C-alpha angles and dihedrals in degrees: 000000000000098000125228119357125214130181119208112223113196138162093348095174095052092045091051091052090049091049091054091050093048090050088057091049092047094050092049093048090053090042093063092054103265091130087080089061097054091105090060126082108262099212103079094030103054093039090063096037119121110209124210117251093255089055091050089053089050087057089069089058091065101029096082100046089040092053090047090049093052092049094046091049091054092050092045089053090057091050091049090051092052090049092053091046087054087065096231086153089063099237094307116138115258130221116199122205125178144149133207110344089357087063089051088055088055092050093056091042090057092046091053093047090050093049089053092045091238102161128169096041103092120057106171134008129198117183122180130191090353118194094210127120109186140138127274088248091058092049091048088053089055091049091056092074096045114089098184136025123348109193127185115195115195143160125216095213100056097137094174094055091042091052092049091053094040094102093048119113092224131085121271087227089072095057104104094212093056105041144010119289106237097227122116094222093056122084108216114204120186112218098189091120092055110031125056097193147329094289090054095063098087095052093046099046094108091051091046092051089049089056089050089056104265124136108240134182096213137024095224143025117241116249118234089253092053091048092051091048091056091051092056 
């Protein structure tokens, strides 16, 4: 029904290192009792939060791989745009789906396509838990190269993403993965009822796509541990 499917594999080593660092951050955040606050909206809470010194030191653990991940995602987006411009898909419309840094790749891909006036390539876009903090004008530019749906999936209680953006000078309300993008062309869908946190996105992708309107064969992806358990 949805044509050919392709998965973009990029910077696997760096992403694995970032994943390990984020796992540490997530476990520590839950360890100091924040799990009790998951029902609250993250934006006003984490902005005013004063972290203990040990937690501030922990921030340095993730800063470097996170910064590298953001930079690599931007560069990968430019490469993806050039690939699509090269018409390797043979004039067939393209739907882009990504979560976390993968969604950031899509953002920069769209920006590059727009700057090069490459219209008619992208049909639909679905970004989820996107670590991007840009202006409405930039998002409108991205929309200009999307002929169909442009969906932004977010959760208001993403403590990991909120922590990673805590030191930023911008407002949390402009982080696409934490709040709606205030652009008319973009459909903002809150996933609070499905996703418990940033690390839950991968497992829940089928259920998220189902909410977006896709037909799926399962509500969740198996974790590596679950897959290994079945093989035993």
